[in-house]
C-alpha positions as CSV (number, residue, x, y, z in Angstrom):
1,M,-22.1,20.3,-138.0
2,K,-18.4,21.5,-135.4
3,R,-15.4,20.0,-136.5
4,L,-12.5,20.4,-134.4
5,T,-11.2,23.3,-132.2
6,E,-8.5,24.7,-134.9
7,P,-10.8,27.4,-137.3
8,N,-11.1,26.6,-141.0
9,H,-10.2,23.0,-141.1
10,H,-11.7,20.5,-142.5
11,V,-11.5,16.7,-141.7
12,M,-10.5,15.0,-144.5
13,L,-12.0,11.1,-144.8
14,L,-10.7,8.4,-147.1
15,A,-12.6,6.1,-147.7
16,I,-11.5,2.7,-149.3
17,S,-13.3,-1.0,-150.1
18,D,-12.7,-4.5,-152.5
19,I,-9.2,-3.1,-154.0
20,Q,-5.8,-3.0,-153.3
21,V,-4.8,0.9,-154.8
22,P,-1.2,0.8,-155.7
23,I,-0.6,4.9,-155.0
24,I,-2.3,4.0,-151.7
25,Y,0.4,0.4,-151.0
26,S,3.0,2.3,-152.1
27,S,6.1,4.9,-151.0
28,H,4.1,7.7,-151.7
29,I,1.7,7.1,-149.4
30,K,2.8,10.1,-147.1
31,S,3.2,13.0,-149.6
32,R,-0.3,11.8,-152.0
33,F,-2.7,11.2,-148.4
34,S,-1.1,13.4,-146.3
35,D,-4.1,15.8,-145.5
36,I,-6.2,12.6,-144.8
37,D,-6.9,12.7,-141.2
38,L,-8.9,9.5,-140.8
39,A,-9.6,6.0,-142.8
40,I,-12.9,4.0,-143.1
41,S,-12.4,0.6,-144.6
42,C,-15.4,-0.9,-146.1
43,G,-14.1,-4.6,-146.4
44,D,-12.5,-7.2,-147.8
45,L,-8.8,-5.5,-148.3
46,N,-6.1,-7.3,-146.3
47,Y,-5.1,-6.6,-142.7
48,Y,-1.8,-5.7,-143.7
49,Y,-3.1,-3.6,-145.8
50,L,-5.7,-1.4,-143.9
51,E,-2.6,-1.3,-140.8
52,Y,0.2,0.0,-143.9
53,I,-2.4,3.3,-144.1
54,I,-2.3,3.3,-139.8
55,S,1.3,3.3,-139.8
56,M,2.2,5.1,-142.7
57,L,-0.4,8.6,-141.8
58,N,-0.1,7.9,-138.9
59,I,-4.3,8.0,-138.4
60,P,-6.9,6.4,-137.1
61,L,-9.0,3.8,-138.8
62,F,-12.1,2.3,-138.5
63,Y,-13.8,-1.0,-140.4
64,V,-16.1,-3.6,-141.0
65,N,-15.2,-7.4,-143.0
66,G,-16.7,-7.7,-145.9
67,N,-17.4,-11.0,-147.2
68,H,-14.2,-11.5,-148.9
69,N,-12.1,-10.9,-146.3
70,P,-9.5,-13.4,-145.9
71,V,-8.6,-15.3,-143.7
72,E,-4.7,-14.3,-142.3
73,I,-1.6,-16.3,-140.7
74,N,0.2,-14.3,-138.0
75,E,4.8,-16.0,-138.0
76,S,3.4,-17.6,-134.9
77,G,1.0,-20.3,-137.4
78,E,-2.0,-18.5,-135.7
79,T,-4.9,-17.0,-137.8
80,R,-5.8,-13.3,-136.8
81,S,-8.9,-11.9,-136.2
82,E,-8.2,-8.4,-137.1
83,P,-5.9,-6.0,-138.3
84,W,-3.5,-4.6,-136.0
85,G,-4.2,-1.0,-134.7
86,A,-8.5,-0.7,-135.8
87,I,-10.9,-0.1,-134.2
88,N,-13.3,-2.8,-135.8
89,L,-17.6,-1.2,-136.2
90,H,-19.0,-3.9,-135.9
91,K,-22.4,-3.2,-134.5
92,Q,-20.6,-1.1,-132.5
93,V,-21.4,3.2,-132.3
94,I,-18.7,5.3,-131.5
95,Y,-18.2,9.1,-130.5
96,N,-14.7,10.5,-131.7
97,K,-14.9,13.3,-129.7
98,K,-11.3,14.3,-131.6
99,F,-12.8,14.7,-134.7
100,D,-16.5,15.4,-133.2
101,L,-18.3,12.1,-135.1
102,I,-20.3,9.8,-134.2
103,L,-20.2,6.1,-136.5
104,A,-22.2,2.9,-136.5
105,G,-21.3,0.6,-138.8
106,I,-22.9,-3.1,-139.8
107,E,-20.1,-5.8,-141.6
108,G,-21.4,-8.7,-144.1
109,C,-23.5,-9.4,-146.4
110,L,-27.1,-11.7,-147.6
111,R,-25.7,-15.0,-147.3
112,Y,-26.1,-16.7,-150.4
113,N,-23.7,-19.9,-148.8
114,K,-21.7,-20.9,-146.7
115,G,-19.1,-18.6,-146.0
116,K,-18.2,-16.0,-143.6
117,H,-19.8,-12.6,-142.5
118,Q,-22.6,-13.3,-144.3
119,Y,-26.2,-12.4,-142.5
120,S,-30.4,-12.6,-144.4
121,Q,-32.1,-9.7,-144.1
122,G,-33.6,-10.7,-140.6
123,E,-30.5,-11.4,-139.4
124,M,-29.2,-7.8,-140.7
125,L,-32.4,-6.1,-139.4
126,R,-32.8,-7.5,-135.8
127,M,-28.5,-6.1,-135.3
128,V,-29.2,-2.4,-137.4
129,L,-32.7,-2.8,-134.1
130,G,-29.6,-3.2,-131.9
131,L,-28.1,-0.4,-132.9
132,T,-31.0,1.7,-131.5
133,P,-31.1,2.7,-128.3
134,R,-27.0,4.5,-128.3
135,L,-28.4,6.2,-131.7
136,I,-31.8,7.7,-129.6
137,L,-28.9,8.5,-127.1
138,N,-26.5,10.1,-128.8
139,K,-29.9,12.8,-130.2
140,F,-30.1,13.6,-126.4
141,K,-25.4,13.7,-125.6
142,Y,-25.1,14.9,-129.3
143,G,-28.0,17.1,-131.2
144,R,-27.8,14.1,-133.8
145,Y,-28.2,10.7,-133.8
146,L,-25.8,9.9,-136.1
147,D,-23.2,10.7,-138.3
148,I,-21.8,7.7,-140.7
149,F,-22.8,4.5,-141.1
150,V,-20.3,1.8,-142.3
151,T,-21.2,-1.3,-144.4
152,H,-20.0,-3.5,-146.5
153,A,-22.6,-3.9,-148.5
154,S,-25.8,-1.6,-150.0
155,P,-28.8,-1.1,-149.3
156,K,-31.6,-2.4,-150.9
157,G,-32.5,-0.9,-155.0
158,I,-28.9,1.7,-154.4
159,H,-26.1,0.8,-155.8
160,D,-26.6,-3.1,-156.1
161,D,-27.5,-6.2,-158.1
162,D,-29.7,-8.5,-158.5
163,D,-28.0,-11.8,-158.0
164,R,-28.2,-13.5,-154.3
165,A,-24.4,-12.5,-153.1
166,H,-25.1,-8.7,-154.4
167,Q,-29.1,-8.0,-153.3
168,G,-29.1,-4.8,-150.3
169,I,-30.4,-4.8,-147.3
170,K,-33.5,-3.1,-146.1
171,A,-32.8,-3.0,-143.0
172,F,-30.6,0.2,-144.3
173,N,-32.5,1.9,-145.6
174,W,-35.1,2.0,-142.4
175,L,-32.4,2.7,-140.6
176,I,-30.9,5.6,-142.8
177,K,-35.1,7.2,-143.6
178,V,-34.6,7.5,-140.0
179,F,-31.5,8.2,-138.0
180,Q,-30.5,10.8,-141.2
181,P,-26.8,10.2,-141.1
182,R,-24.7,12.6,-143.3
183,Y,-23.2,10.3,-144.8
184,H,-23.7,6.1,-145.6
185,L,-20.4,4.4,-146.7
186,H,-20.4,0.9,-148.1
187,G,-17.5,-1.6,-150.7
188,H,-19.4,-4.9,-151.8
189,I,-20.6,-3.0,-155.3
190,H,-17.0,-3.9,-158.0
191,V,-16.9,-0.9,-160.5
192,Y,-16.6,-1.9,-163.4
193,N,-17.8,1.1,-165.6
194,P,-16.6,4.1,-165.0
195,R,-20.2,5.8,-165.9
196,Q,-21.9,3.5,-163.1
197,V,-23.1,5.2,-160.0
198,R,-21.9,5.7,-156.9
199,E,-23.3,8.0,-154.8
200,T,-26.8,8.4,-154.3
201,Q,-28.8,11.4,-152.2
202,Y,-30.7,9.4,-150.5
203,G,-32.8,12.1,-148.2
204,N,-30.3,13.8,-146.1
205,T,-27.9,11.4,-146.5
206,I,-25.4,10.8,-148.7
207,I,-24.4,7.3,-150.2
208,L,-20.9,6.5,-151.4
209,N,-20.0,3.8,-153.7
210,T,-15.9,3.1,-151.6
211,Y,-14.4,0.4,-154.1
212,G,-11.0,1.6,-154.4
213,Y,-11.3,5.1,-152.6
214,K,-13.0,7.7,-151.9
215,E,-11.6,11.3,-150.2
216,I,-14.1,12.8,-148.3
217,K,-13.9,16.6,-146.7
218,L,-16.4,17.0,-143.4
219,T,-17.4,20.3,-143.2
């Protein structure tokens, strides 16, 4: 898959979710992440954190909301519904010409209470099916369906847990199997054990739990 126009240039991606990382939200971000070309948030992060990354690194940032995205109030007392300068991938299929990347996303997790950004398995399936016409069109336009699938929840049986809130989404497994994105990036599953599996190969797709942050070289 061809990337950029400059020879020997790899696209460097910073994937984040769930917790703020001190080395990112610091004055050292420019030196530590100077090679990053774009960022993707898989949810449950404050908008000011995402905006800090955008402004300090001067890069595009794509995101989906998680089930714990906090309500934020601006200086006028109005509720903020999105981070400034970021691109919401929820129920979207977007082709980024600069990096020759096709991205798509679904927010939230399986419904377990009356909170925001929660859905049933059936609702998740309907949202996934809503992406399919554009994914099929991509095959004709770009020779592939999808490069990076971005969600908050994980697929069913991969990196998920048994409790209702953290069970994986069955429709994600179907999308990955049929459309074979190169990566599926998700959050939602917190990592407390260094031995906990965070990367799984599923057919032609690498599934990554982006808890905290992951740096990915796209070649």
